[in-house]
N, C-alpha and C positions, 0 to 999 in steps of 0.2 A: 079240200075244194074251197075255192075263194080265199079271202084274206084270213090270216091267222094271227094269233097274238104271240109275240116273242117276249118271254119274261126276262127281267133283268138278269137273273141267275144264268139263264141259257145264253144270253147275249155276252155276258162276261166270260163264260166258259168257251164260247166260240172264238173270242179274242180277234175281232175283225180288223182287217187292214184299213178299211174305210167305213165310216158311218155317215148315213144321210138321215137328216131329221127334217121335219116339216116346219116351215116358217109360220104355219097357221097358229094363231093364238086366240083363245076366247075365254080368258080367265084361267084356263088350264090347257096344257098342251094336248094334242090329239092322242088318244089312247094312252094317256099318262106318260108319254115319251117326253122327257124334259127337253127344253130348247138347248141348242148347242152350248151356249155359255154356261148353263147350269150343269150339263153333262160333263163338260171339261173341268169344272171345279169340284165335282163330286169325288171324294176320296175313293169310293168303290171303283171308279172308272180310271183312276190315275195310271194303272199298269196295263191298260188295254192298248194294244199297238196303235190303233187309230188316234187315240187321245194323245199318247206319247209323241206321235209323229205329226200332230197337227192336221189330221185327216178327217175331221168331223165337219161336215158341210151342211148348210141349210138350203133346202130347195123350196120353191113356192108350194104352199099347201095344196092348191088345186091341181098341181102336177102329181103329187104323191098320194093323195087320199081319195082319188076318184076312180071310177071304173068306166071312164069315157075316153074320147080321143086325146084327152090331156095326158094320158099315160105315155103317149109317144113323146110328148114334151119332156116328161120325166126321164125317159130313156136318153133323149138328147142332152138334157142337163147333166146326167151322170156321165155320159160319154165325153162331154166337154171337160168335165173335171178329171176323169180318169185318163183321158188321152188328148190333152190339149194340143199336141203336135198335129193332130188330124183336122184341126179347126183353125185355119189361118186367120 
């Protein structure tokens, strides 16, 4: 129920095709998720499909880390990245 935490170990095991990270910064990334540039340089992530294929994307923090109407904007952000052909 609600938001959960995905550990680095689980994320690496899942080997995602695409990774979305928050652009929000306040001294430390939200929920310890490193920003895209740190994640792509981290040796632990080098063999993950999303990193190898350049599919790590930063989205506005207020679209990703809220429980308001901004979640719709996050879905649209993701759709534009995943299916650009649908957005002329």
